[in-house]
Structures are given as C-alpha cells and as structure tokens.
N, C-alpha and C positions, 0 to 999 in steps of 0.2 A: 206221564210221571205225576207223582203226588205233589200237590201244591204246598209250598212252605207257608203261604198265607193266602187263603182263598179270597180275602177282602181286597187284595192288591189288583190294580188294573191288569187285565190279561192281554190287551191289544193296544196298538198305538192310538186308535180312536178313543178307547176308554181312558188311556193315559192323558191324552190332550184335552179330553172333556174334564178330567179331574184337575189338570193344571190350569184350566181357564174358568173354574167354578168360582164365581164371586162370593165374597163374604157378605153378611148382612150389613156390616159397617161400610163396605165399599158401595153397596147399592144405595145406601143413604147418601154417601158422599157424591156419587154420580148424579143423584137427584138434585143436589144443591149446586153442583158445578155448572157453570155457564159456558157454552161454546163447544166448538168442534175440537177433536184431538188429532194432532199430527205426530206420527211416530217415525223418527229418523233412525235407520238401522234396524228396521223391523225384521230383517232376515236372519238375525243372530239366534243364539240359543234360547233366549227368553222372549224375544220380540213377538213371535206368532201367538203364543199363549197369552201374553200381556194384551195384545190387540184384541184377541177374541174375548178376553175377560172384560175389557172396557166395553165391548159391544154387548155382552150378556148383561153386565151390570146396568148399562144405560137402558136396555130393553126392560129389565126388571123394574127400574125406576120410572119407566114410561116417559123417557126423555128421548126426543129425536135429535140426533147429532151425527155428523160425519166422523167416522174413524178412518184415517188415511195412513197407510203404511208405505214408507219409502225405503227402497233398497236397490242394490244392483240385481237382486234375485238370481243369484248363481245356482241356487238349488232348484232343480227341475220340479215344476208342479206347485211350488210354494205360493206363487202369486195367485194361481187358480184356487188353491185351497183357502187362502185368505178371502178371495172374492166370494167363495161359497159360504163364508161366515159373515157376509155383508160388510166386509172391510174393503174400502177402495185401495188400489195399489198404484204406485208410480215407480217406474224404473228410473234410477238416477245414480250417477256417479257423483257423490256429494262433494268430491274435491274439484269438480268442474263448476267454477263459479257462475258461469252462464246458466247451467242447469239448476244450480241452487237458487238462483234469482227467480227462476220460473216456477218454483214450487208454490202451491197455494198458501196463503196466510191462514193461520188458525189461532184461536184464543189460547189454546193449550198445546204445548210442545213437549214431547218426551224424547230426549236425546239418548240413544243407545248405541250409536256408532263408536267404533274405536278399534284398536289393535293391541292384542296381548301376545298371542302365540306366534312365534316367529320374530318377536321384537328384537331379540339378540342378533338374528341374522340380517335384519333389515331395519336398522335403527332410524335411518332417515325417513322411511315411510311411517314408522311408529310415531316419530315426532310430528309429522304432517297430520296424521289421523288424530292424534291425541291432543295436539296443541293448536296447529294452524286451523284445522277444520272447526273446532269449537269457537274460535274467534270469529270465523266467517259466519257460522250459524248464528251466533249470538247477535252479530250485527244485522244479519238478514231478518231475524225474528225478534228484534228489540221490542216490538209491541206485544209480544206473546207472554204468557206465563210459562216458565221453563222448569222442567225437572230433568236434571242431567245425571246419568249414572256415572259414578266414580268407583273407587275401590278402597277397601280397608288397608290395602298395601301402602297407602300414603303414610300410615302411622309408623311403619316399621314394626319390629317385634316387641312384645311386652312379656312381663313375668307370667309364667304359667300358674303362679300362686296368687296372682292379683285378680282384679275385676275386669281386665281387658281394656282395650283402648276406648276412650270416650271422646265425644265430639270436641271438647276443649283441649285435648292433648295436642301439643305441637307436632306438625308433620316431621317425619324422619324417614323418607323413602330410601329403600335399599334397592340399588340397581337402576338401570336406565328406564325400564318399563314403568316402575313406580314413580320415577322422576317425571316422566311424560304425563302420567295421570294427575300428579300434582299440578303440572303445567296446564292441563285441561281445566282443573278447578280455578286456577288463577285467571285464565282467559274468561271464563264465565263470570268470575267475580269482577274483573275489570269492566266488562261490558255491562254487567248489572248496575254497577255504580255509575257508569257513564251515562246510561240511558234509562236508569231507574226501572230496570226489568226485574219483576219478581222472579226469584230463582230458588230452587232447592238443589243441593248437591248430595246425592245418595251414595254413601260409602258402603258398598255391598261386599259381604265376606261370610260365607260362600253359599250361593244358591245351588240346590241339588234337585235332580229329578231321576228317573229310572234309566235314562239313556246317557247320563252325563253327571259328573260330580265326584267329590272325594269318596263317597261311599261306593260308587260304581268302580272307581279306580282300585280301591282295596279289594272288592269282591273279584274283579277280573284277575288281579295278581294272585289271589288265593287259589282260584281255579286253575291258573296257569302254572302254579307252583313257583312263581317268581318271588324273589325276596321283597319284603316291604321295609323301606327305610324309616326308622322311627326317630331319626334325629330331629325332625319336626314333630315334636312329641305330642302336641295337642292341636285341636281345631274346634270350630263350631260351625254348624251348617243350618240353613233354613230351607224348608220345602219351597220350591220355586213358585208355587201358586200363592203362598203367603208373601213372598217377596214382591210378586206382581201386585197383589192387593195393596200392600203398604206403599209401593211406588206410586200407584194411581191415586191413592188417598192424599199423598203428599202434594199433589197439584193445588189443593185447597189451602196450603199453608206457605206457599211461596212468598218470599219477601226480599227486600233490598236493604242492605247487602244480603247476599245469599244465606239461606238457612242450611246448615250442615246436619245431616241425619245419618246415623248408622243403621243399616239393614242387615241383620245377622241373627243366627240362632241363639236360643236362650241357654243351651247346655254346652259347656266346655267338656270335651271328652278326650281321653287318651287314645291315640292312634292304635296302640297295642291292644287296649281293651276292646275297642270296636272291631278290630281285625279278628280277635279271638271269638267274639260273638258271631261275626259273619262266618268264621270257620266252622263253628258248631252247626250253624244253620245249613251250610253247604257241605257238611260232612268231610271237611278237608282242613288239616291244620295249617295255619299260616307260618311262613318263615320270616324271620326278622333279621335285619342288619342295622348297624349304627348304634349310637348311644343317645338316649333321650336327653335333649337339651332343656334348660329351664326357662327358655324364651320361645315364643311362637307368635304367629299372626292370629290374634284373638281380638274380636270386636265386641263391645258392650252396646246393645241396642235398646236399653231400658227406656231411653227418651222416646223412641218411636213407638214402643209398646204403650207407654203412658198416653201418648198423643193420639194413637189410633186404636190398636188392638194387639194383644199378645198372641204369639204363635199357638195354634191348637194341634198341629201335627207333631207328635212326639218323636224324639230321636229313635226310640224303639220301633215305632211304626215305620219310619224311613228305613231303618236297618232291615226289618222283616220284608218290606215291599221290595227293597233292592235285591235281597237274596233270592226272593221268589222270581223276580224278573230275569236276573242274570242266570240263575240255574236253568230256566226254561229257554235260554238262548234268545232273549228279547233283543230288540234293535239297540244298537249302540252308535252314538254319534262319532265315535272314533277320535275323540279329542281329549286326551288325558289332561288333567288340570295342572300337573306338576306342582301340587300343593306342597310337596316335600322340599322344594327349592328354598334354600336359605340365603342364596346370594342374589336373588332377584332376577336371575336369568330365565327367560321363558322362550 
C-alpha cells in the first residue's frame, strides 16, 4: 500500500532506534553526569527506549558507565534485547524487600515502576506499588540521585482556555489512581527531606509513540468505526523520545526538597480536530459522541523547556507518523490510555 508518510519508521527496529535517539543536549548532559544509572521498572512502555537512549548518549559523550535495568521481565525476550544494547538486566520483584536490598547501588536512579491500568479493580496493589514501594526504594537508595516518574493527573483538570497546569499549582487528584500517584510524590518528598536525597518528580502527561498513546487510540477507533468520546475535549502529547531525553537530563538538576517538573507536549489540541485530521489521512470519517467540556488534563511544561530543550517533533509529524503506522497494521501494545476518563477510573 502507499505510505501516508514515507519518513515514518516502517519497522519496530526503526521505531525503537528513533525512540532512543539522544539529542545533542542529552549527550552533553551525559558527558557531565557522574556515575552509573539504575532504572527500576525498565520493562514498562518507556523503560527500554529510555535505557537504550542513556547508553547511546553516554557512548556519544565517550563516558563509560553501567546502565542497569531492573524488572520482573514478564515480556519474553525483553531482557535479551536490552542486553544486546549493552544494558545490564536484573530480574526482581521490587515489592520483595529482600530482593530490593540486594540490588546494586548506583549514583543515579530512575524510578519508573508503578501501576495505573487495573487500578480500579485492584486498589490495594495500586497503593502498594505507588506508595509503599516508593518509600522502600527511597530508603534503600537514600545515597543516590533520584528521578521519579509521576503524572500530570495529580493536578486534576484545568480550563481549556488557560495555560495548563504549572508546577506551583496545588494538587487536586481525581480518583484513586491519581491519589496514589500523589502519595508516591509525598513518599519521595518525605525521604528526600529525611536523608537529604536529591530528587526530581516528573509529572508526565502524555508520552506517545506509534504503538501506544492518545493518537494511536484515536486512529484505532477511527479504523474500527468506533465512536470517539469528545467530553475530554483537549489534550497535549509529547513524543516519547523527547520525554526520555528530558527525563534523563533532569538527573543533573535533582535537589532537596524535590524539584517538580512537568514533562508534556507544547501544543494543546482539540480531540475532535485531531480525530478529523487522522480521519482524512486514513480515508475514514470519525464518529463522535459526548459534549466537549471546558476542562481537561492539560500540563504546561515551559519550565522544563527553558531548563533543557523544547520539543522538536511537531504534533503534525506525530499525527502523520501514527496514521502511517496504524494504516499499515503496525504493532500495537494493546494498552488503551483511557485518556477520555474524567472520573479518574483506570
């Protein structure tokens, strides 16, 4: 079939190479950062490409360091793929305190473990993963520099006519999942203050790639002729590679008490408008339900842009690449984002 965008990655290998391509700013940052990098929860959606990016950026900066990824590795072949990228792997159930205690120490720790999907069905495990585990990790790695992934969901919704939520806005979590994510932040904050651990809390909202994300959800619904709920009227997304680069650069600005940084896309867009654009590319008209609300989960990441770098992958490019990938039947992680949820149930 004819390609919608011939510049888009055509295979998983090409996609993962693109998602792990370090920016020049990250290469400079990795050249200045001291020590090894330990990544907890490396087996998630972002972990493998973040780990590979850290390795590629360190190599480009001519810095020798260990990059160590920790996970249960339930996905067949993932550990071996990471090993092929010169990333060490350790299988570990992080909730096992004895196993956690045996992990190697590292000057830099990236915390990516957590639970979102299925949180409503298993709230006890959600609280354990999102609150108990961070407290145990922060205690075990009190001597490290920590970057912990959080979520823009801790803010609640903001006016679609405004600037989006900024780091100084008070938290207003909606639903039990968002409450546990705020709990994660509070555990890292408590431990940072107690042991003077330099920490950054990254409020991410939303990272996308071609196998997962808001744009993939919309494209899949259009092709399936399934209705798109526009009650969550707006969103903003960031290309996963750029989120990875910003997360790794933030290791150099960790502080006590923790620094909070938003990681998000620069363009707020209407779900209806992007769906219609995807529909034209896919040659299929989207169907809509619901009434557009005047509040949505929107995050303003200008502080991180000024501190590090602004996104260079445009919303239009993400849309065209997504349409090309989905139209060709590209791989899908099969994990809908449920971005349209307004009650915080995932």
